[in-house]
C-alpha positions in Angstrom: 7.2 -0.6 -77.9 8.6 -2.6 -75.0 11.6 -0.7 -73.4 14.9 -2.3 -73.9 16.3 -3.1 -70.5 20.0 -3.4 -69.7 21.6 -6.1 -67.5 21.0 -5.5 -63.9 24.0 -4.2 -61.8 24.1 -7.5 -59.8 27.3 -6.6 -58.0 26.0 -3.3 -56.9 22.8 -4.9 -55.7 24.0 -7.8 -53.6 27.2 -6.3 -52.3 25.2 -4.4 -49.7 22.6 -7.0 -48.9 23.7 -7.3 -45.3 24.9 -3.8 -44.7 23.6 -2.0 -41.5 20.6 0.2 -41.7 21.2 3.9 -41.9 18.1 4.6 -39.9 19.0 5.0 -36.3 15.6 4.2 -34.9 15.7 0.6 -36.0 18.3 -2.3 -36.0 17.0 -3.7 -39.4 19.2 -4.2 -42.4 18.7 -2.4 -45.6 17.5 -3.9 -48.9 20.1 -4.4 -51.5 20.6 -1.4 -53.8 21.1 -1.3 -57.6 19.7 0.1 -60.8 17.9 -0.8 -64.1 18.4 1.1 -67.3 15.4 1.3 -69.6 15.7 2.5 -73.1 12.7 4.4 -74.4 12.5 4.0 -78.2 12.0 7.1 -80.2 8.7 7.8 -82.0 7.0 5.0 -80.1 4.8 4.1 -77.2 6.9 2.5 -74.5 5.1 0.3 -71.9 7.2 0.2 -68.8 7.3 -0.3 -65.1 9.7 0.3 -62.2 11.6 -2.8 -61.0 13.2 -1.0 -58.0 11.7 0.3 -54.8 12.5 3.4 -52.8 14.4 2.9 -49.6 12.6 2.2 -46.4 12.7 5.1 -43.9 11.6 2.9 -41.0 11.6 -0.7 -40.0 10.0 -2.0 -36.8 7.2 -4.2 -35.5 3.5 -4.0 -34.8 3.1 -3.6 -31.0 -0.7 -3.8 -30.6 -3.9 -1.8 -30.6 -4.8 -3.4 -34.0 -8.0 -2.3 -35.7 -9.3 -2.7 -39.2 -7.0 0.1 -40.5 -4.6 1.1 -37.7 -2.1 -0.2 -35.1 0.7 0.9 -32.8 4.4 0.4 -33.6 7.7 -0.4 -31.8 11.2 0.6 -32.9 13.2 -2.1 -31.3 11.8 -2.4 -27.8 10.3 1.1 -27.5 8.4 3.8 -29.3 9.7 5.3 -32.5 8.8 8.8 -31.1 7.7 10.1 -34.4 6.3 13.6 -34.9 2.6 13.5 -35.5 1.7 13.5 -39.2 5.4 13.3 -40.3 4.4 10.6 -42.9 1.4 12.5 -44.2 1.6 14.4 -47.5 1.3 18.1 -46.9 2.7 20.3 -49.7 4.9 22.3 -49.8 6.5 21.3 -46.4 6.1 17.5 -46.7 5.8 16.3 -50.3 6.4 12.6 -49.8 3.6 10.0 -49.6 4.4 6.9 -47.6 3.1 3.3 -47.5 3.3 0.7 -44.8 4.7 -2.7 -46.1 4.2 -5.8 -43.9 7.4 -7.8 -43.8 6.5 -10.8 -41.7 3.4 -12.5 -40.4 0.3 -13.6 -42.2 -0.1 -10.3 -44.1 3.5 -10.3 -45.3 3.7 -8.5 -48.7 0.6 -6.3 -48.3 1.1 -2.6 -48.4 -1.3 0.4 -47.8 -0.9 4.2 -47.9 -0.3 6.0 -44.6 -3.1 8.5 -44.0 -2.1 9.5 -40.4 0.5 8.8 -37.8 1.0 9.6 -34.1 4.2 9.3 -32.1 3.9 5.4 -32.3 0.8 4.7 -34.4 -0.2 4.4 -38.0 -3.5 4.7 -39.8 -3.8 3.3 -43.3 -6.0 3.6 -46.3 -6.9 -0.1 -46.6 -9.3 0.5 -49.5 -12.0 -1.5 -47.8 -9.7 -4.3 -46.6 -9.4 -5.2 -42.9 -6.1 -5.8 -41.1 -8.0 -8.1 -38.7 -9.1 -10.5 -41.5 -7.7 -10.6 -45.0 -8.1 -13.9 -46.8 -5.0 -14.9 -48.8 -3.9 -18.0 -50.7 -3.2 -20.7 -48.1 -4.6 -18.7 -45.2 -8.3 -17.6 -45.4 -8.2 -16.1 -41.9 -5.0 -14.1 -42.2 -4.8 -11.0 -39.9 -2.2 -8.7 -38.5 -0.7 -9.6 -35.1 1.6 -8.0 -32.6 5.2 -8.7 -33.5 4.7 -8.6 -37.3 7.3 -6.7 -39.1 6.5 -3.4 -40.9 8.5 -1.0 -43.0 7.6 2.5 -44.2 8.6 3.5 -47.8 7.9 6.6 -49.9 6.1 6.0 -53.2 7.9 6.8 -56.4 6.7 10.1 -57.8 6.8 11.5 -61.3 9.6 13.8 -60.3 11.7 11.0 -58.8 11.6 8.9 -62.0 11.6 11.5 -64.8 13.9 14.2 -63.4 17.6 14.4 -63.1 19.1 17.4 -61.0 15.7 19.1 -61.2 15.4 18.9 -65.0 13.0 16.6 -67.0 14.6 13.7 -68.8 11.8 13.5 -71.3 11.3 16.3 -73.9 9.4 19.2 -72.4 6.7 21.3 -74.1 7.5 25.0 -74.6 3.9 25.6 -73.6 0.9 23.6 -72.5 -0.7 23.6 -76.0 2.3 22.1 -77.9 2.9 18.4 -78.2 6.0 16.6 -76.9 6.6 13.5 -74.8 3.8 12.3 -72.6 3.6 10.0 -69.5 0.3 8.2 -69.7 -1.4 6.6 -66.6 -3.7 3.6 -67.2 -7.3 3.4 -66.2 -7.4 1.2 -63.1 -11.0 2.1 -62.1 -13.3 1.4 -65.0 -14.4 -2.2 -65.7 -13.8 -2.7 -69.4 -11.4 -4.1 -72.0 -9.1 -2.2 -74.2 -9.2 0.8 -71.9 -7.6 4.2 -72.6 -5.6 6.3 -70.1 -7.0 8.2 -67.2 -4.2 10.8 -66.9 -1.7 12.3 -69.4 1.2 14.0 -67.7 3.9 16.2 -69.4 6.5 18.8 -68.5 6.0 22.5 -69.5 9.2 24.5 -69.6 9.3 27.1 -66.8 6.1 25.7 -65.3 6.8 22.1 -64.3 4.7 18.9 -64.4 1.2 19.3 -65.7 -1.7 17.0 -66.8 -4.2 17.3 -69.6 -7.3 19.2 -68.5 -5.9 20.0 -65.1 -4.7 23.6 -65.6 -1.9 24.8 -63.4 -2.1 21.9 -60.9 1.4 20.5 -60.1 1.8 16.8 -60.9 5.4 16.4 -59.8 4.3 14.4 -56.8 1.9 12.2 -58.7 2.2 8.6 -57.2 3.5 5.6 -59.1 2.4 2.5 -57.2 4.3 -0.8 -57.0 3.3 -3.3 -59.7 1.4 -0.6 -61.7 2.6 0.4 -65.1 2.9 3.5 -67.2 3.2 4.3 -70.9 5.7 6.9 -72.1 4.8 8.3 -75.6 8.2 9.3 -76.9 7.5 11.7 -79.9 11.1 12.6 -80.4 12.7 10.2 -83.0 15.8 9.7 -80.8 15.8 7.0 -78.2 16.3 7.9 -74.5 17.8 6.0 -71.6 15.9 6.1 -68.3 17.7 4.7 -65.2 15.6 3.5 -62.3 17.9 3.5 -59.3 16.7 2.1 -56.0 16.4 -0.8 -53.7 15.6 -4.5 -54.5 12.3 -5.7 -52.9 13.3 -8.7 -50.9 9.9 -9.1 -49.5 6.9 -10.9 -50.9 4.7 -8.6 -53.0 0.9 -8.6 -52.9 -1.2 -6.5 -55.3 -4.9 -6.6 -55.9 -6.0 -7.3 -59.4 -9.6 -6.3 -60.0 -12.1 -8.6 -61.7 -14.8 -8.3 -64.3 -18.4 -7.5 -63.5 -21.7 -9.3 -64.4 -21.5 -8.2 -68.1 -17.9 -7.2 -68.9 -14.4 -8.6 -68.8 -11.8 -6.3 -67.3 -8.2 -5.5 -68.4 -5.6 -4.5 -65.8 -2.0 -3.5 -66.6 0.5 -5.2 -64.3 4.2 -5.6 -63.8 6.6 -7.4 -61.4 8.1 -5.0 -58.9 11.5 -6.9 -59.1 14.7 -6.6 -61.0 14.9 -10.3 -62.1 12.8 -12.2 -64.6 10.2 -14.6 -63.2 9.0 -17.8 -64.8 5.2 -18.0 -65.3 5.1 -21.1 -63.2 6.8 -19.1 -60.4 4.9 -15.8 -60.8 2.0 -16.6 -58.5 -0.5 -15.5 -61.1 -2.0 -19.0 -61.1 -2.3 -21.1 -57.9 -4.0 -24.4 -57.3 -6.5 -22.8 -54.9 -8.8 -21.5 -57.7 -10.8 -19.4 -55.2 -7.6 -17.3 -54.7 -6.0 -17.6 -58.2 -5.6 -14.5 -60.4 -5.7 -16.7 -63.5 -8.6 -19.0 -63.4 -8.0 -22.3 -65.2 -9.5 -22.8 -68.6 -11.3 -26.1 -69.4 -10.1 -26.0 -73.1 -8.4 -23.6 -75.6 -11.7 -22.5 -77.2 -13.5 -21.5 -74.0 -10.7 -19.7 -72.1 -11.2 -18.1 -68.8 -8.7 -15.4 -67.6 -5.8 -14.5 -69.9 -2.4 -12.8 -69.7 -1.4 -10.6 -72.6 2.2 -9.6 -73.5 3.7 -7.1 -75.9 6.4 -8.2 -78.3 9.3 -5.9 -79.3 8.6 -3.3 -81.9 8.0 0.4 -82.5 5.3 2.8 -83.3 2.2 4.2 -81.6 -1.0 2.5 -80.3 0.5 -1.0 -80.4 -1.5 -3.8 -79.1 -0.3 -7.0 -77.2 0.1 -9.9 -79.5 1.0 -12.8 -77.2 -1.9 -14.4 -75.2 -1.3 -16.9 -72.4 -3.8 -19.0 -70.4 -3.7 -21.9 -67.9 -5.2 -25.1 -69.2 -6.6 -27.2 -66.3 -4.5 -30.2 -65.6 -1.9 -29.3 -68.2 -0.3 -25.9 -67.4 0.4 -22.6 -69.1 -0.2 -22.4 -72.8 0.2 -19.8 -75.5 -2.7 -19.2 -77.9 -1.5 -20.4 -81.4 1.2 -22.7 -80.0 -0.7 -25.9 -79.9 -0.1 -28.2 -76.9 3.3 -26.8 -75.9 3.5 -26.1 -72.1 5.4 -22.8 -71.6 5.3 -22.2 -67.8 9.0 -22.9 -67.5 10.2 -21.1 -70.6 8.1 -17.8 -70.7 9.1 -15.2 -68.2 7.6 -12.0 -66.8 10.4 -9.5 -67.4 11.3 -6.6 -65.1 10.6 -3.1 -66.4 7.8 -4.3 -68.7 4.1 -4.3 -68.7 1.5 -7.0 -69.1 -2.3 -7.1 -69.3 -4.5 -9.5 -67.2 -7.9 -9.9 -68.7 -10.3 -11.2 -66.1 -13.4 -12.7 -67.6 -16.8 -11.3 -66.9 -18.0 -12.3 -63.4 -14.6 -13.6 -62.4 -13.8 -11.8 -59.1 -10.8 -9.7 -58.4 -8.0 -11.4 -56.4 -4.8 -10.6 -54.5 -1.7 -11.5 -56.6 1.0 -12.9 -54.3 4.5 -12.9 -55.8 7.5 -14.2 -53.9 11.1 -13.3 -54.7 13.1 -15.7 -56.8 16.5 -14.5 -55.6 
């Protein structure tokens, strides 16, 4: 089931677009704030994503000392004077995990988890990427430079999204062996199609957030990354409203979409980390530079390359996507079963929803670059 999503609180979002930052160590402006209400249908699997971002706790610029995974930072014209390791997860004293988001320069839109910080320095988990050289569509030699903008944001966590005033919004289990609502995390590591879920998280009354097969480990701080998706299996027959309150991402967004391997295609669940619908033609999933395009053009409808799968409205468990889109070389976006109709201007990626990209076997993974349409 796709969650039903209410109209975005536009006035609440854009009324503060130019308000001063509350963070004294920077002169930057805040992102606009608002909310999205998502209705989880009862007795159904609800594929969903989080359109809003968490507020930036710092905005400054790269000052220098750039390596493959680290750099120094300025707040205005001087050092931010951070406390060493203040942005590093260390439960129970520091339970937030932060990421650095580049807001200007050639790497604008990329983000990486912070693994260490000094008084004016950041070290990132670049997952094998290099800040010195990171090829992107339109710039094959992109790299980080002094003066580039950077923000620090905390990731959403399970507790941030699924708790209100310390209580779970989904139905909790009276004990770990009972069956109630589940939060299911997709498999982003295995190369395969029609993959299952890596992690199943639930709330146990009096114990907190737990995961199947993980004993008494606390999953309250489990990270929900931008552009990734989750599935909420709502077993209660009653529908439930989930409100995602946060900040509107005004920056470009870049997310890596893994490819297939030599023998298998690969399915990856994606979403747009934005509160406004985006036309397929404007989504950035297909670009003319085929060496950098997420969706590789198909020569014809019978020998399709990469595909985009969407779920239609409905209810029940273990539902499969039933709309398939591809890009026909020289023609545009097409939907399987809809003949020669071009749909790039009429089909939208919707906020709060989930989609599957199926990369064909041997088609490499690529960075998905999505620019705001507001």
